[in-house]
ChimeraX commands (.cxc) that place a marker at each C-alpha (Angstrom):
marker #1 position -59.35,-29.94,-20.66 radius 0.5
marker #1 position -55.82,-31.03,-21.18 radius 0.5
marker #1 position -55.01,-28.31,-23.34 radius 0.5
marker #1 position -55.74,-25.89,-20.33 radius 0.5
marker #1 position -53.93,-27.78,-17.95 radius 0.5
marker #1 position -51.00,-27.94,-20.05 radius 0.5
marker #1 position -51.04,-24.25,-20.72 radius 0.5
marker #1 position -51.18,-23.45,-17.27 radius 0.5
marker #1 position -47.87,-25.78,-16.37 radius 0.5
marker #1 position -46.11,-23.97,-18.78 radius 0.5
marker #1 position -46.97,-20.31,-17.33 radius 0.5
marker #1 position -45.81,-21.60,-13.76 radius 0.5
marker #1 position -42.62,-23.07,-15.67 radius 0.5
marker #1 position -41.94,-19.85,-17.30 radius 0.5
marker #1 position -42.59,-17.99,-13.77 radius 0.5
marker #1 position -39.98,-19.89,-11.91 radius 0.5
marker #1 position -37.37,-19.46,-14.57 radius 0.5
marker #1 position -37.90,-15.95,-14.64 radius 0.5
marker #1 position -37.63,-15.66,-10.79 radius 0.5
marker #1 position -34.80,-18.05,-11.20 radius 0.5
marker #1 position -32.70,-15.71,-13.64 radius 0.5
marker #1 position -33.57,-12.84,-11.70 radius 0.5
marker #1 position -32.32,-14.08,-8.39 radius 0.5
marker #1 position -28.72,-15.16,-10.29 radius 0.5
marker #1 position -28.52,-11.41,-11.32 radius 0.5
marker #1 position -29.21,-10.60,-7.68 radius 0.5
marker #1 position -26.38,-12.79,-6.48 radius 0.5
marker #1 position -23.82,-11.71,-8.88 radius 0.5
marker #1 position -24.28,-7.71,-8.63 radius 0.5
marker #1 position -25.50,-7.00,-5.63 radius 0.5
marker #1 position -22.63,-5.25,-3.68 radius 0.5
marker #1 position -21.23,-6.45,-0.55 radius 0.5
marker #1 position -22.56,-3.72,2.14 radius 0.5
marker #1 position -21.43,-6.08,5.26 radius 0.5
marker #1 position -17.64,-3.74,5.38 radius 0.5
marker #1 position -18.77,-0.23,5.45 radius 0.5
marker #1 position -16.53,2.53,6.45 radius 0.5
marker #1 position -16.57,5.14,8.90 radius 0.5
marker #1 position -16.01,8.54,8.36 radius 0.5
marker #1 position -12.99,8.16,10.11 radius 0.5
marker #1 position -11.83,5.12,7.96 radius 0.5
marker #1 position -12.89,7.06,5.01 radius 0.5
marker #1 position -10.04,9.48,5.88 radius 0.5
marker #1 position -7.34,7.10,6.56 radius 0.5
marker #1 position -8.47,4.91,3.46 radius 0.5
marker #1 position -9.28,7.19,0.73 radius 0.5
marker #1 position -6.87,5.18,-1.53 radius 0.5
marker #1 position -8.66,2.01,-0.96 radius 0.5
marker #1 position -11.75,0.35,-2.78 radius 0.5
marker #1 position -14.59,0.72,-0.38 radius 0.5
marker #1 position -16.66,-2.18,-1.98 radius 0.5
marker #1 position -15.61,-6.17,-2.01 radius 0.5
marker #1 position -15.83,-8.36,-4.60 radius 0.5
marker #1 position -18.70,-11.06,-3.70 radius 0.5
marker #1 position -17.45,-14.37,-2.14 radius 0.5
marker #1 position -18.77,-17.07,-0.10 radius 0.5
marker #1 position -16.06,-16.02,2.85 radius 0.5
marker #1 position -16.30,-13.85,5.07 radius 0.5
marker #1 position -19.80,-13.03,5.28 radius 0.5
marker #1 position -20.54,-10.60,7.88 radius 0.5
marker #1 position -16.98,-9.21,8.43 radius 0.5
marker #1 position -14.55,-6.60,7.23 radius 0.5
marker #1 position -11.56,-9.72,7.33 radius 0.5
marker #1 position -11.96,-9.73,3.49 radius 0.5
marker #1 position -11.01,-6.23,2.76 radius 0.5
marker #1 position -7.51,-5.89,1.24 radius 0.5
marker #1 position -4.83,-4.56,3.15 radius 0.5
marker #1 position -2.03,-2.75,1.97 radius 0.5
marker #1 position 1.06,-4.79,1.70 radius 0.5
marker #1 position 4.49,-3.74,3.63 radius 0.5
marker #1 position 7.22,-3.19,1.31 radius 0.5
marker #1 position 10.42,-4.93,2.34 radius 0.5
marker #1 position 12.17,-1.61,2.65 radius 0.5
marker #1 position 9.47,-0.17,4.95 radius 0.5
marker #1 position 9.52,-3.66,6.86 radius 0.5
marker #1 position 13.21,-3.70,7.43 radius 0.5
marker #1 position 13.24,-0.38,8.31 radius 0.5
marker #1 position 10.72,-1.19,11.54 radius 0.5
marker #1 position 12.70,-4.26,12.12 radius 0.5
marker #1 position 16.08,-2.29,12.22 radius 0.5
marker #1 position 14.77,0.63,14.68 radius 0.5
marker #1 position 13.56,-2.07,17.38 radius 0.5
marker #1 position 15.56,-2.52,20.68 radius 0.5
marker #1 position 15.82,-6.36,20.16 radius 0.5
marker #1 position 17.54,-5.79,16.56 radius 0.5
marker #1 position 19.96,-2.93,17.83 radius 0.5
marker #1 position 20.82,-5.57,20.74 radius 0.5
marker #1 position 21.63,-8.21,18.34 radius 0.5
marker #1 position 23.74,-6.66,15.77 radius 0.5
marker #1 position 25.63,-4.68,18.91 radius 0.5
marker #1 position 26.33,-8.43,20.40 radius 0.5
marker #1 position 27.88,-9.43,17.20 radius 0.5
marker #1 position 29.70,-6.28,16.26 radius 0.5
marker #1 position 31.59,-7.01,19.66 radius 0.5
marker #1 position 32.09,-10.77,18.71 radius 0.5
marker #1 position 33.69,-9.77,15.70 radius 0.5
marker #1 position 36.58,-7.55,17.15 radius 0.5
marker #1 position 38.21,-11.05,17.88 radius 0.5
marker #1 position 38.27,-11.90,14.31 radius 0.5
marker #1 position 39.89,-8.28,13.58 radius 0.5
marker #1 position 42.30,-8.90,16.44 radius 0.5
marker #1 position 43.42,-12.05,15.19 radius 0.5
marker #1 position 43.96,-10.24,11.68 radius 0.5
marker #1 position 41.08,-12.84,10.18 radius 0.5
marker #1 position 38.67,-9.97,9.39 radius 0.5
marker #1 position 39.42,-6.38,7.47 radius 0.5
marker #1 position 37.23,-3.74,5.82 radius 0.5
marker #1 position 38.27,-5.27,2.27 radius 0.5
marker #1 position 37.51,-8.74,3.43 radius 0.5
marker #1 position 34.72,-10.55,1.22 radius 0.5
marker #1 position 32.21,-12.12,4.07 radius 0.5
marker #1 position 29.87,-14.95,3.75 radius 0.5
marker #1 position 27.32,-15.42,6.16 radius 0.5
marker #1 position 25.32,-18.66,5.92 radius 0.5
marker #1 position 21.93,-19.45,7.64 radius 0.5
marker #1 position 21.80,-15.49,8.37 radius 0.5
marker #1 position 18.42,-15.91,9.14 radius 0.5
marker #1 position 17.16,-11.80,9.24 radius 0.5
marker #1 position 20.63,-10.66,8.78 radius 0.5
marker #1 position 21.70,-9.50,12.04 radius 0.5
marker #1 position 25.44,-10.70,11.16 radius 0.5
marker #1 position 25.30,-9.34,7.69 radius 0.5
marker #1 position 24.41,-5.60,9.67 radius 0.5
marker #1 position 27.03,-6.23,12.04 radius 0.5
marker #1 position 29.54,-6.86,9.65 radius 0.5
marker #1 position 28.61,-3.58,7.28 radius 0.5
marker #1 position 28.21,-1.48,10.38 radius 0.5
marker #1 position 31.65,-2.35,11.36 radius 0.5
marker #1 position 33.21,-1.14,7.75 radius 0.5
marker #1 position 33.09,-4.32,5.84 radius 0.5
marker #1 position 31.51,-3.59,2.52 radius 0.5
marker #1 position 31.60,-6.55,0.61 radius 0.5
marker #1 position 29.05,-9.08,2.75 radius 0.5
marker #1 position 26.85,-11.69,1.50 radius 0.5
marker #1 position 24.25,-13.21,3.73 radius 0.5
marker #1 position 22.05,-16.31,2.43 radius 0.5
marker #1 position 19.59,-18.48,4.28 radius 0.5
marker #1 position 16.66,-20.83,2.71 radius 0.5
marker #1 position 14.24,-18.16,3.47 radius 0.5
marker #1 position 15.10,-14.35,1.94 radius 0.5
marker #1 position 15.14,-11.51,4.14 radius 0.5
marker #1 position 15.46,-8.33,1.70 radius 0.5
marker #1 position 17.61,-6.65,1.63 radius 0.5
marker #1 position 20.43,-8.03,3.97 radius 0.5
marker #1 position 19.56,-12.11,2.93 radius 0.5
marker #1 position 19.32,-13.63,-0.32 radius 0.5
marker #1 position 17.51,-17.26,-0.44 radius 0.5
marker #1 position 20.15,-19.81,-0.83 radius 0.5
marker #1 position 20.46,-23.52,0.33 radius 0.5
marker #1 position 23.39,-23.83,2.71 radius 0.5
marker #1 position 24.12,-27.23,1.68 radius 0.5
marker #1 position 24.60,-26.57,-1.84 radius 0.5
marker #1 position 25.75,-22.66,-1.86 radius 0.5
marker #1 position 25.71,-20.87,-5.24 radius 0.5
marker #1 position 29.25,-19.88,-5.22 radius 0.5
marker #1 position 32.35,-20.51,-7.27 radius 0.5
marker #1 position 35.16,-22.23,-5.05 radius 0.5
marker #1 position 37.58,-20.13,-2.66 radius 0.5
marker #1 position 35.91,-16.66,-3.40 radius 0.5
marker #1 position 35.28,-15.75,-0.06 radius 0.5
marker #1 position 38.06,-14.56,2.96 radius 0.5
marker #1 position 35.66,-15.54,5.67 radius 0.5
marker #1 position 32.70,-18.01,6.35 radius 0.5
marker #1 position 30.21,-16.94,9.11 radius 0.5
marker #1 position 27.34,-19.27,10.74 radius 0.5
marker #1 position 25.34,-19.44,13.89 radius 0.5
marker #1 position 23.04,-22.24,12.20 radius 0.5
marker #1 position 25.22,-25.41,12.86 radius 0.5
marker #1 position 23.07,-26.70,15.08 radius 0.5
marker #1 position 20.13,-26.23,12.57 radius 0.5
marker #1 position 21.56,-28.22,9.56 radius 0.5
marker #1 position 19.81,-31.03,8.11 radius 0.5
marker #1 position 23.50,-32.34,7.12 radius 0.5
marker #1 position 26.42,-30.80,9.07 radius 0.5
marker #1 position 29.09,-32.60,6.71 radius 0.5
marker #1 position 27.76,-30.80,3.85 radius 0.5
marker #1 position 27.02,-27.57,5.99 radius 0.5
marker #1 position 30.47,-27.20,6.92 radius 0.5
marker #1 position 32.01,-28.62,3.39 radius 0.5
marker #1 position 30.43,-25.83,1.66 radius 0.5
marker #1 position 31.97,-23.20,3.88 radius 0.5
marker #1 position 35.15,-24.74,3.37 radius 0.5
marker #1 position 34.71,-25.03,-0.48 radius 0.5
marker #1 position 33.65,-21.16,-0.61 radius 0.5
marker #1 position 36.44,-19.79,1.78 radius 0.5
marker #1 position 39.65,-19.14,-0.19 radius 0.5
marker #1 position 43.09,-20.94,1.02 radius 0.5
marker #1 position 44.21,-19.00,4.04 radius 0.5
marker #1 position 40.82,-17.80,4.90 radius 0.5
marker #1 position 38.64,-18.53,7.92 radius 0.5
marker #1 position 35.46,-20.10,9.22 radius 0.5
marker #1 position 33.82,-19.06,12.25 radius 0.5
marker #1 position 31.06,-21.09,13.90 radius 0.5
marker #1 position 28.83,-19.87,16.96 radius 0.5
marker #1 position 27.70,-23.07,18.60 radius 0.5
marker #1 position 25.86,-24.05,21.76 radius 0.5
marker #1 position 28.17,-23.76,24.67 radius 0.5
marker #1 position 30.60,-26.89,24.52 radius 0.5
marker #1 position 31.05,-28.05,28.01 radius 0.5
marker #1 position 33.79,-30.55,26.89 radius 0.5
marker #1 position 36.64,-31.36,24.75 radius 0.5
marker #1 position 34.52,-34.17,23.05 radius 0.5
marker #1 position 32.16,-31.28,21.95 radius 0.5
marker #1 position 34.52,-29.16,20.82 radius 0.5
marker #1 position 36.10,-32.13,18.70 radius 0.5
marker #1 position 32.76,-33.42,17.08 radius 0.5
marker #1 position 32.44,-29.76,15.11 radius 0.5
marker #1 position 35.98,-30.11,14.80 radius 0.5
marker #1 position 35.62,-33.38,13.09 radius 0.5
marker #1 position 33.59,-31.73,10.50 radius 0.5
marker #1 position 36.33,-29.88,8.53 radius 0.5
marker #1 position 38.23,-31.82,6.25 radius 0.5
marker #1 position 40.85,-28.63,5.15 radius 0.5
marker #1 position 41.09,-26.59,8.09 radius 0.5
marker #1 position 42.68,-26.43,11.13 radius 0.5
marker #1 position 41.61,-25.18,14.57 radius 0.5
marker #1 position 42.48,-21.76,15.49 radius 0.5
marker #1 position 40.37,-20.65,18.47 radius 0.5
marker #1 position 37.99,-21.88,21.04 radius 0.5
marker #1 position 36.57,-19.38,23.09 radius 0.5
marker #1 position 33.34,-19.53,25.17 radius 0.5
marker #1 position 31.28,-16.10,24.74 radius 0.5
marker #1 position 27.69,-14.99,25.95 radius 0.5
marker #1 position 26.07,-13.72,22.66 radius 0.5
marker #1 position 22.61,-11.78,23.51 radius 0.5
marker #1 position 22.37,-13.35,26.95 radius 0.5
marker #1 position 23.00,-16.91,25.72 radius 0.5
marker #1 position 25.86,-18.87,26.33 radius 0.5
marker #1 position 27.79,-19.99,23.30 radius 0.5
marker #1 position 30.96,-21.10,22.18 radius 0.5
marker #1 position 32.88,-19.57,18.90 radius 0.5
marker #1 position 34.99,-22.43,17.31 radius 0.5
marker #1 position 37.33,-20.41,14.39 radius 0.5
marker #1 position 39.03,-22.54,11.82 radius 0.5
marker #1 position 41.63,-21.71,8.99 radius 0.5
marker #1 position 41.30,-23.12,5.67 radius 0.5
marker #1 position 44.76,-24.56,4.55 radius 0.5
marker #1 position 43.58,-26.90,2.05 radius 0.5
marker #1 position 44.96,-29.94,3.73 radius 0.5
marker #1 position 43.07,-32.38,5.71 radius 0.5
marker #1 position 43.70,-31.86,9.44 radius 0.5
marker link #1:1,2 radius 0.2
marker link #1:2,3 radius 0.2
marker link #1:3,4 radius 0.2
marker link #1:4,5 radius 0.2
marker link #1:5,6 radius 0.2
marker link #1:6,7 radius 0.2
marker link #1:7,8 radius 0.2
marker link #1:8,9 radius 0.2
marker link #1:9,10 radius 0.2
marker link #1:10,11 radius 0.2
marker link #1:11,12 radius 0.2
marker link #1:12,13 radius 0.2
marker link #1:13,14 radius 0.2
marker link #1:14,15 radius 0.2
marker link #1:15,16 radius 0.2
marker link #1:16,17 radius 0.2
marker link #1:17,18 radius 0.2
marker link #1:18,19 radius 0.2
marker link #1:19,20 radius 0.2
marker link #1:20,21 radius 0.2
marker link #1:21,22 radius 0.2
marker link #1:22,23 radius 0.2
marker link #1:23,24 radius 0.2
marker link #1:24,25 radius 0.2
marker link #1:25,26 radius 0.2
marker link #1:26,27 radius 0.2
marker link #1:27,28 radius 0.2
marker link #1:28,29 radius 0.2
marker link #1:29,30 radius 0.2
marker link #1:30,31 radius 0.2
marker link #1:31,32 radius 0.2
marker link #1:32,33 radius 0.2
marker link #1:33,34 radius 0.2
marker link #1:34,35 radius 0.2
marker link #1:35,36 radius 0.2
marker link #1:36,37 radius 0.2
marker link #1:37,38 radius 0.2
marker link #1:38,39 radius 0.2
marker link #1:39,40 radius 0.2
marker link #1:40,41 radius 0.2
marker link #1:41,42 radius 0.2
marker link #1:42,43 radius 0.2
marker link #1:43,44 radius 0.2
marker link #1:44,45 radius 0.2
marker link #1:45,46 radius 0.2
marker link #1:46,47 radius 0.2
marker link #1:47,48 radius 0.2
marker link #1:48,49 radius 0.2
marker link #1:49,50 radius 0.2
marker link #1:50,51 radius 0.2
marker link #1:51,52 radius 0.2
marker link #1:52,53 radius 0.2
marker link #1:53,54 radius 0.2
marker link #1:54,55 radius 0.2
marker link #1:55,56 radius 0.2
marker link #1:56,57 radius 0.2
marker link #1:57,58 radius 0.2
marker link #1:58,59 radius 0.2
marker link #1:59,60 radius 0.2
marker link #1:60,61 radius 0.2
marker link #1:61,62 radius 0.2
marker link #1:62,63 radius 0.2
marker link #1:63,64 radius 0.2
marker link #1:64,65 radius 0.2
marker link #1:65,66 radius 0.2
marker link #1:66,67 radius 0.2
marker link #1:67,68 radius 0.2
marker link #1:68,69 radius 0.2
marker link #1:69,70 radius 0.2
marker link #1:70,71 radius 0.2
marker link #1:71,72 radius 0.2
marker link #1:72,73 radius 0.2
marker link #1:73,74 radius 0.2
marker link #1:74,75 radius 0.2
marker link #1:75,76 radius 0.2
marker link #1:76,77 radius 0.2
marker link #1:77,78 radius 0.2
marker link #1:78,79 radius 0.2
marker link #1:79,80 radius 0.2
marker link #1:80,81 radius 0.2
marker link #1:81,82 radius 0.2
marker link #1:82,83 radius 0.2
marker link #1:83,84 radius 0.2
marker link #1:84,85 radius 0.2
marker link #1:85,86 radius 0.2
marker link #1:86,87 radius 0.2
marker link #1:87,88 radius 0.2
marker link #1:88,89 radius 0.2
marker link #1:89,90 radius 0.2
marker link #1:90,91 radius 0.2
marker link #1:91,92 radius 0.2
marker link #1:92,93 radius 0.2
marker link #1:93,94 radius 0.2
marker link #1:94,95 radius 0.2
marker link #1:95,96 radius 0.2
marker link #1:96,97 radius 0.2
marker link #1:97,98 radius 0.2
marker link #1:98,99 radius 0.2
marker link #1:99,100 radius 0.2
marker link #1:100,101 radius 0.2
marker link #1:101,102 radius 0.2
marker link #1:102,103 radius 0.2
marker link #1:103,104 radius 0.2
marker link #1:104,105 radius 0.2
marker link #1:105,106 radius 0.2
marker link #1:106,107 radius 0.2
marker link #1:107,108 radius 0.2
marker link #1:108,109 radius 0.2
marker link #1:109,110 radius 0.2
marker link #1:110,111 radius 0.2
marker link #1:111,112 radius 0.2
marker link #1:112,113 radius 0.2
marker link #1:113,114 radius 0.2
marker link #1:114,115 radius 0.2
marker link #1:115,116 radius 0.2
marker link #1:116,117 radius 0.2
marker link #1:117,118 radius 0.2
marker link #1:118,119 radius 0.2
marker link #1:119,120 radius 0.2
marker link #1:120,121 radius 0.2
marker link #1:121,122 radius 0.2
marker link #1:122,123 radius 0.2
marker link #1:123,124 radius 0.2
marker link #1:124,125 radius 0.2
marker link #1:125,126 radius 0.2
marker link #1:126,127 radius 0.2
marker link #1:127,128 radius 0.2
marker link #1:128,129 radius 0.2
marker link #1:129,130 radius 0.2
marker link #1:130,131 radius 0.2
marker link #1:131,132 radius 0.2
marker link #1:132,133 radius 0.2
marker link #1:133,134 radius 0.2
marker link #1:134,135 radius 0.2
marker link #1:135,136 radius 0.2
marker link #1:136,137 radius 0.2
marker link #1:137,138 radius 0.2
marker link #1:138,139 radius 0.2
marker link #1:139,140 radius 0.2
marker link #1:140,141 radius 0.2
marker link #1:141,142 radius 0.2
marker link #1:142,143 radius 0.2
marker link #1:143,144 radius 0.2
marker link #1:144,145 radius 0.2
marker link #1:145,146 radius 0.2
marker link #1:146,147 radius 0.2
marker link #1:147,148 radius 0.2
marker link #1:148,149 radius 0.2
marker link #1:149,150 radius 0.2
marker link #1:150,151 radius 0.2
marker link #1:151,152 radius 0.2
marker link #1:152,153 radius 0.2
marker link #1:153,154 radius 0.2
marker link #1:154,155 radius 0.2
marker link #1:155,156 radius 0.2
marker link #1:156,157 radius 0.2
marker link #1:157,158 radius 0.2
marker link #1:158,159 radius 0.2
marker link #1:159,160 radius 0.2
marker link #1:160,161 radius 0.2
marker link #1:161,162 radius 0.2
marker link #1:162,163 radius 0.2
marker link #1:163,164 radius 0.2
marker link #1:164,165 radius 0.2
marker link #1:165,166 radius 0.2
marker link #1:166,167 radius 0.2
marker link #1:167,168 radius 0.2
marker link #1:168,169 radius 0.2
marker link #1:169,170 radius 0.2
marker link #1:170,171 radius 0.2
marker link #1:171,172 radius 0.2
marker link #1:172,173 radius 0.2
marker link #1:173,174 radius 0.2
marker link #1:174,175 radius 0.2
marker link #1:175,176 radius 0.2
marker link #1:176,177 radius 0.2
marker link #1:177,178 radius 0.2
marker link #1:178,179 radius 0.2
marker link #1:179,180 radius 0.2
marker link #1:180,181 radius 0.2
marker link #1:181,182 radius 0.2
marker link #1:182,183 radius 0.2
marker link #1:183,184 radius 0.2
marker link #1:184,185 radius 0.2
marker link #1:185,186 radius 0.2
marker link #1:186,187 radius 0.2
marker link #1:187,188 radius 0.2
marker link #1:188,189 radius 0.2
marker link #1:189,190 radius 0.2
marker link #1:190,191 radius 0.2
marker link #1:191,192 radius 0.2
marker link #1:192,193 radius 0.2
marker link #1:193,194 radius 0.2
marker link #1:194,195 radius 0.2
marker link #1:195,196 radius 0.2
marker link #1:196,197 radius 0.2
marker link #1:197,198 radius 0.2
marker link #1:198,199 radius 0.2
marker link #1:199,200 radius 0.2
marker link #1:200,201 radius 0.2
marker link #1:201,202 radius 0.2
marker link #1:202,203 radius 0.2
marker link #1:203,204 radius 0.2
marker link #1:204,205 radius 0.2
marker link #1:205,206 radius 0.2
marker link #1:206,207 radius 0.2
marker link #1:207,208 radius 0.2
marker link #1:208,209 radius 0.2
marker link #1:209,210 radius 0.2
marker link #1:210,211 radius 0.2
marker link #1:211,212 radius 0.2
marker link #1:212,213 radius 0.2
marker link #1:213,214 radius 0.2
marker link #1:214,215 radius 0.2
marker link #1:215,216 radius 0.2
marker link #1:216,217 radius 0.2
marker link #1:217,218 radius 0.2
marker link #1:218,219 radius 0.2
marker link #1:219,220 radius 0.2
marker link #1:220,221 radius 0.2
marker link #1:221,222 radius 0.2
marker link #1:222,223 radius 0.2
marker link #1:223,224 radius 0.2
marker link #1:224,225 radius 0.2
marker link #1:225,226 radius 0.2
marker link #1:226,227 radius 0.2
marker link #1:227,228 radius 0.2
marker link #1:228,229 radius 0.2
marker link #1:229,230 radius 0.2
marker link #1:230,231 radius 0.2
marker link #1:231,232 radius 0.2
marker link #1:232,233 radius 0.2
marker link #1:233,234 radius 0.2
marker link #1:234,235 radius 0.2
marker link #1:235,236 radius 0.2
marker link #1:236,237 radius 0.2
marker link #1:237,238 radius 0.2
marker link #1:238,239 radius 0.2
marker link #1:239,240 radius 0.2
marker link #1:240,241 radius 0.2
view
């Protein structure tokens, strides 16, 4: 009697093992059908794979479907054609005319733009005829802006004719930020900063005090993209002011 019970238990165990194995095969090899393509989608996505590899999330939507990555050049082309981009570049182009009038900028100048974001100033300099323009920021934005730490610029001393930045207010270490601009700009060159509107001489003096080897050239209140700002231009002379 015990032998018959043991055989029965063995058969039941074997049946459960087979059922479990089949269930595992079903889980691993089942093709997801939760994200089926309509005829319209097939027309527009004929180059995409129509099956999704099994994964726990999502379970009932098409959110996991692979989406084409927008290449940097195409992304920039879209941004460049936007109205806000063109307004920003046009405003900076008008500002740079001041630097040309002051003989601080020419088409042969080597320009460094620090904390240049999406690269509006780089585009404005290039559209004005300047060829050698370098834009850097903590986050790169190809093709105009490369990645670099504004507090530790990867450039030799005295290699640029003009340093430009609108990012002083966001600098973690303003003295270091300005010091790197001074270091990379040659003697006789200039550093131009656009900061929030300075309402007093004390505010201008606080910015001027960040410089160690430059003298004040110009302070002007300007309007840049509907924002009230102040332009401060310093000439690098290699001597303490």
